[in-house]
LUMZA-932493 format. One record per residue (C-alpha): residue in three letters; x, y, z. Coordinates in steps of 0.5 Angstrom, whole numbers, plus 500, padded with zeros to 3 digits. Layout:
<sites>
AlaXYZ/...
</sites>
This chain:
<sites>
Unk555448876/Unk559453873/Unk560461876/Unk562466871/Unk565473873/Unk560478870/Unk564484866/Unk562490868/Unk561496864/Unk562502869/Unk561504877/Unk559509880/Unk557513885/Unk560517890/Unk558524889/Unk563530890/Unk562538890/Unk568539886/Unk574536882/Unk575530884/Unk581529889/Unk587524890/Unk584521896/Unk588516900/Unk585510901/Unk584510909/Unk577511913/Unk579516918/Unk571517921/Unk571510926/Unk569513932/Unk562509933/Unk564505928/Unk562497931/Unk562493924/Unk567493918/Unk567489913/Unk571488907/Unk572484901/Unk581485901/Unk581484908/Unk580478913/Unk575472909/Unk577466909/Unk576462904/Unk576454901/Unk579452895/Unk573453890/Unk573460894/Unk567459899/Unk566463904/Unk568460911/Unk569468914/Unk568475914/Unk572478919/Unk570485923/Unk576489922/Unk573493928/Unk576492936/Unk568489936/Unk570482933/Unk563482930/Unk565477926/Unk561473920/Unk562467919/Unk557460914/Unk559454917/Unk556449912/Unk559450905/Unk553450901/Unk550457904/Unk557459903/Unk557467898/Unk564466894/Unk570471894/Unk572473886/Unk578477886/Unk579483881/Unk571484880/Unk572492882/Unk579497881/Unk582490882/Unk578490889/Unk575482891/Unk568482893/Unk563477897/Unk559474891/Unk552472893/Unk547467888/Unk541470891/Unk538462892/Unk542460899/Unk548464900/Unk548468907/Unk553469913/Unk551471920/Unk554475926/Unk551473933/Unk548477937/Unk553482941/Unk551489945/Unk556493940/Unk551490934/Unk544492939/Unk543499936/Unk536501937/Unk538509937/Unk542513932/Unk545509927/Unk549510919/Unk552505914/Unk554504908/Unk556499903/Unk559499897/Unk554493892/Unk553490887/Unk546488885/Unk545483879/Unk538484879/Unk530486882/Unk527479880/Unk526479887/Unk527482894/Unk534483895/Unk538485902/Unk545487904/Unk544486911/Unk539486916/Unk538484925/Unk531481925/Unk526476928/Unk523472922/Unk520477918/Unk520483923/Unk525488924/Unk528487930/Unk531494930/Unk533494923/Unk530490916/Unk534493909/Unk531490902/Unk530492895/Unk523492892/Unk522487886/Unk523490880/Unk523497881/Unk529497886/Unk527501890/Unk531500897/Unk525500903/Unk528499910/Unk524497916/Unk524499923/Unk522496929/Unk521490935/Unk520484932/Unk513484934/Unk507485929/Unk502489929/Unk500497929/Unk505502933/Unk511495932/Unk514498927/Unk515502920/Unk519503913/Unk521508909/Unk522507902/Unk527511898/Unk525515892/Unk530513887/Unk532506885/Unk538503884/Unk541501878/Unk542494877/Unk549491875/Unk552497877/Unk557497883/Unk554503888/Unk556506894/Unk549507899/Unk547506905/Unk542510910/Unk543514917/Unk537514923/Unk536520927/Unk532520933/Unk525518928/Unk528521922/Unk531516917/Unk535518911/Unk536514905/Unk543515901/Unk547515895/Unk554515896/Unk553522900/Unk546524896/Unk540523900/Unk535520895/Unk529521900/Unk527520908/Unk521521912/Unk519519920/Unk519512924/Unk515513930/Unk515505932/Unk517502938/Unk524500936/Unk527494940/Unk532489939/Unk531482940/Unk537479941/Unk538476934/Unk543475929/Unk545480924/Unk544477917/Unk549479911/Unk546477905/Unk539476908/Unk535477915/Unk533471920/Unk528467916/Unk532468910/Unk526470905/Unk530476902/Unk535475898/Unk542479895/Unk545477889/Unk550480887/Unk557482890/Unk558486896/Unk566489896/Unk565493903/Unk559495909/Unk560499915/Unk556501920/Unk556506925/Unk552507932/Unk551514930/Unk548518926/Unk554522921/Unk554529920/Unk554532913/Unk562533912/Unk563525915/Unk559523911/Unk563526906/Unk569523908/Unk565516909/Unk563516901/Unk569519899/Unk574514902/Unk569508898/Unk568512893/Unk576513891/Unk578505894/Unk573502888/Unk573508884/Unk565509883/Unk566517883/Unk561522880/Unk561529880/Unk554532880/Unk551535874/Unk549543875/Unk542546873/Unk540554871/Unk532555871/Unk529560867/Unk522562867/Unk518567862/Unk514571863/Unk518574869/Unk512576873/Unk512576879/Unk505577879/Unk500573872/Unk493572870/Unk491565871/Unk491563864/Unk498565862/Unk502560860/Unk509559862/Unk516558858/Unk521554863/Unk528553860/Unk533549863/Unk540550862/Unk544543865/Unk550540865/Unk555534867/Unk563535868/Unk565528868/Unk559525864/Unk552526861/Unk546529863/Unk540524863/Unk534527864/Unk532534867/Unk525534871/Unk521540871/Unk517540878/Unk511545880/Unk510546887/Unk514539888/Unk510536884/Unk513533877/Unk509537870/Unk514534865/Unk521530864/Unk526532858/Unk530527856/Unk534530851/Unk536538849/Unk532542848/Unk531542856/Unk525547855/Unk516546858/Unk511550856/Unk505549862/Unk499554862/Unk498557870/Unk490555870/Unk488557878/Unk490562883/Unk496560888/Unk504561889/Unk508557884/Unk514555885/Unk517552879/Unk524548880/Unk528543875/Unk532537877/Unk537534873/Unk539527873/Unk547524870/Unk548519867/Unk550515873/Unk545517877/Unk547524881/Unk542529881/Unk541537882/Unk536541884/Unk535548881/Unk534554884/Unk526556885/Unk522561880/Unk517563883/Unk510567880/Unk503569883/Unk497568879/Unk490571880/Unk484571877/Unk481564874/Unk473565875/Unk469562878/Unk468555882/Unk462551878/Unk462543878/Unk458542872/Unk460534872/Unk454531875/Unk453525871/Unk455518874/Unk456522881/Unk457517886/Unk459521893/Unk460528893/Unk462531900/Unk465537902/Unk467541908/Unk463547907/Unk456544905/Unk452538909/Unk457538915/Unk452537923/Unk457537928/Unk456536935/Unk461537943/Unk467541940/Unk466541933/Unk466534932/Unk463531925/Unk456527927/Unk454528919/Unk458529912/Unk451530907/Unk452527901/Unk451533896/Unk450528890/Unk442525890/Unk445519893/Unk444521900/Unk451516901/Unk452520907/Unk458519912/Unk458519919/Unk462517925/Unk461510929/Unk461514935/Unk464521938/Unk470518940/Unk472517933/Unk469523929/Unk473528926/Unk472535927/Unk469540923/Unk475547923/Unk473553919/Unk479558920/Unk485554918/Unk482550910/Unk485552903/Unk483559900/Unk479560907/Unk474555906/Unk474549912/Unk475542913/Unk475536916/Unk481534920/Unk483527922/Unk487525928/Unk491519924/Unk490515931/Unk482513930/Unk478518926/Unk474516920/Unk467517917/Unk463511914/Unk459511908/Unk453504908/Unk454500903/Unk449502896/Unk448500890/Unk452507888/Unk458506892/Unk459499890/Unk464499884/Unk464493881/Unk467497873/Unk469504873/Unk470509878/Unk474516878/Unk475519884/Unk479526886/Unk480529892/Unk483536896/Unk487534901/Unk492535906/Unk497530910/Unk500532916/Unk506526915/Unk508519912/Unk510517919/Unk505511916/Unk501509911/Unk495515910/Unk488514907/Unk483518903/Unk478513903/Unk477505900/Unk473500900/Unk475493903/Unk474487906/Unk480487911/Unk486489908/Unk484487901/Unk481491895/Unk474490895/Unk474493889/Unk478499892/Unk483502897/Unk488508896/Unk493510901/Unk500514902/Unk506510903/Unk510511910/Unk516514909/Unk516517903/Unk508519901/Unk507516895/Unk500515893/Unk498507892/Unk491505888/Unk490498889/Unk484495885/Unk481488887/Unk476482888/Unk477482895/Unk482477895/Unk490476896/Unk491474888/Unk486477883/Unk489485884/Unk493490883/Unk496496883/Unk499504881/Unk504508884/Unk505516882/Unk510521886/Unk510522891/Unk506528896/Unk508533899/Unk507534908/Unk503539909/Unk501542903/Unk493542900/Unk493538894/Unk489536888/Unk490528888/Unk485524885/Unk485517881/Unk481513876/Unk480506873/Unk477505866/Unk478498863/Unk484495864/Unk488502865/Unk489505871/Unk491512873/Unk493517878/Unk492525877/Unk497530881/Unk495538881/Unk493537874/Unk498532872/Unk498525869/Unk501521876/Unk502514873/Unk498510868/Unk499502866/Unk493498864/Unk493490866/Unk487486867/Unk485486875/Unk479484878/Unk473489881/Unk469485886/Unk465490891/Unk464486897/Unk458490899/Unk463493905/Unk461500907/Unk466505905/Unk471508909/Unk473516909/Unk479517913/Unk482510914/Unk479502911/Unk475497914/Unk481493918/Unk483501920/Unk491500918/Unk491506914/Unk489513918/Unk488519916/Unk492525919/Unk491532916/Unk485534913/Unk479533907/Unk477539904/Unk472535899/Unk471528896/Unk468527889/Unk467520887/Unk464518880/Unk462511878/Unk465511871/Unk471512868/Unk470521866/Unk473524859/Unk479527858/Unk475534858/Unk471531864/Unk477530868/Unk480537866/Unk473540869/Unk472537875/Unk480539877/Unk479546874/Unk473546879/Unk477544885/Unk483548884/Unk479555882/Unk475553889/Unk481552894/Unk486556890/Unk490550889/Unk497551884/Unk493547877/Unk498547871/Unk497544864/Unk502541860/Unk503544853/Unk507539848/Unk506538840/Unk507530840/Unk512528834/Unk510526827/Unk513520823/Unk513516817/Unk516510814/Unk520511809/Unk522503807/Unk520499805/Unk514500802/Unk507498804/Unk506491800/Unk512490798/Unk514483795/Unk521479798/Unk523473798/Unk527469804/Unk531470807/Unk531477807/Unk535483809/Unk530488809/Unk533496810/Unk528500815/Unk529509814/Unk523513816/Unk523521818/Unk521524824/Unk521531826/Unk517535832/Unk515542831/Unk516544839/Unk522540841/Unk527535838/Unk526527837/Unk529523843/Unk528516839/Unk525512833/Unk524506834/Unk522501828/Unk517495830/Unk516488826/Unk509485829/Unk509490836/Unk517489837/Unk523493836/Unk527491831/Unk531498831/Unk533503835/Unk535509832/Unk537516836/Unk540520830/Unk537523823/Unk538519818/Unk533515823/Unk535507820/Unk535500822/Unk535493818/Unk532487820/Unk532480817/Unk527476816/Unk528468815/Unk522465814/Unk515467809/Unk509470812/Unk506478812/Unk509481817/Unk507489819/Unk512494820/Unk511500824/Unk515507827/Unk514509833/Unk518516835/Unk518519842/Unk519526843/Unk524529848/Unk519531853/Unk516523852/Unk510525847/Unk510519843/Unk507518835/Unk506511832/Unk505510824/Unk500506820/Unk502499820/Unk506498813/Unk505490811/Unk510486807/Unk509479804/Unk515474804/Unk515469800/Unk520463799/Unk524460794/Unk524453796/Unk520448800/Unk522449808/Unk522443813/Unk517446816/Unk509443816/Unk506449819/Unk510456818/Unk504459817/Unk502458825/Unk510458827/Unk512463833/Unk519461836/Unk525459833/Unk531457836/Unk536453833/Unk543452837/Unk546451829/Unk544459828/Unk544466830/Unk548464837/Unk551469840/Unk556467845/Unk563468848/Unk568462850/Unk562458849/Unk558463855/Unk551464851/Unk548472851/Unk543471846/Unk538467841/Unk536469836/Unk528467833/Unk528464827/Unk521465826/Unk521472824/Unk517475830/Unk523477834/Unk522473840/Unk530473841/Unk532469848/Unk536473852/Unk540473859/Unk543480861/Unk546476868/Unk552473866/Unk551468871/Unk545465869/Unk547464862/Unk548457859/Unk554454856/Unk554453847/Unk556446847/Unk559444840/Unk558437837/
</sites>
């Protein structure tokens, strides 16, 4: 099969602290270097470019090889900055390095690599040393769809304590050359995009080497697959210091011309304070700049949690400080090459705020709080945690050895908490109709996680490790919250992730599932939402607080209060519940103020009658009273036909066939608020009979003699002729078909 070389529009990213220096392409940091593979040296390939050997450039002779050419990747010349790469097809290409003492690294480790991921359709690998699908001691891959990197460490054996992972907080970008990698120092793992940390955490698993091979482009079970290019890989048996990391990433960035100066940002907040009354609205204004590119977005954060993101100027947002507490505001700017910088914090202290009264009581299934209904036994170990709703869904431990402790002196705002040890502490609520969630559910809680060294739980109803119908936990390393709904099977389930929580901080967290929409909340802000059908079957298992039925997830930290409603709550009632908890526990609570933009379709006119084929001009007006218009999209029957980011907002669309299409305008402002106009309906008549008998029900019409976008016969797009804009595209060069004439 013919393979097409990709046309790459840009490359990045070696993050530099100042002007771009002219460096020699020399790797000066070689102490502890155990493996050095580079596509411009030591590669043996056949006449078709299929790689048989890729020789290690260190003295360790950790050479990579593939003895079966059907599994060999290809050497591609002049792929990045006139340098070659090793291209993996994402199907069965890989290289193998036999086990050696120099690559049996069970302690500190640093690795960087220059790669291009073609896509994230499945798990994408770079290198790994595993026993089957378990790290022994290292597994690295990117997650499907998101492109988030994950590093596993372990001893090659399944089971608690035998492996752990940490995800990055930033996704990789497809079809772009990047310098990325990770470092392990003690139990601390840090992901890097060039020299910039992009997330990390602790892995306390048992680490051992299973004397297996290092696999380049996959792992031992060949499940993960590299699809794309690898230009260079470096592996050290030690943690590098900041200067050394900068030198290594600078070498790679200079060699492959993937450099970037980080953006800058300052933040102003008014009024000045520093002490403000609850209910005060604060205006946050960021001033970002990027010396060698453009500003992609500015994220505003309160105590580390996102409150708004601006994708266009003005980079400003208004937030109301709803509750007593200390607020630390920062702005994080991201440039067009994913370089980021965070501003100096603006701190405000808020007093007042009113009494904490819960008046949302309808459909309240479970209400447990550490300042009421707790009975203790020996050493303040919890014997029962009585439900404060009328349902009597009391929680109790299996015995004293699994009981959390009541702590009265260390909670938020002077309130008591239940402290879970992260080993075996949990409480059980026996199944009842009031806690059987076959439909909508809403829950809020105030909790503090000590760490994210493993999966951290709050409460769940599961059958083994499957939601039946609710599971909630925090991911290791990152603290990203994951909310699952399901029917107790491995197929009928769905999850949604949110922005990460912080360790060691009491936060107000929640989730809801209403119809097909799942949402998460963090300190008063929506923390992710998505809609899709999912099964919701309760298997009548107990509700577990601090873990789930299989005991795999574990709460380590404190829980002050949990509220669970067997219903979806209105936005007004969600606000009331959060305000009650925030006032009671002095958790800083913010409300973002942003008026939605307005728009109007000015052409074509609603009811217009046209004869096909017709090229129709699209025009619209759009305004945003408290910000700016970021983009205007023209939709035909719900599909985007044209986009404009500057006034006057206009586009065009071709209608080849008769019909009654509906045209709407969707406008997005600089803070992400969206407005969609009412539809305008056109009548499209034909001036001649069509060869097709049933145009009214025609949904897709592709024909090779019309509207094919190609270069040298390689097809990148094939436009739908039905009028429904169901165009076929292929963004990956190596997967594009050929147009054959006659």
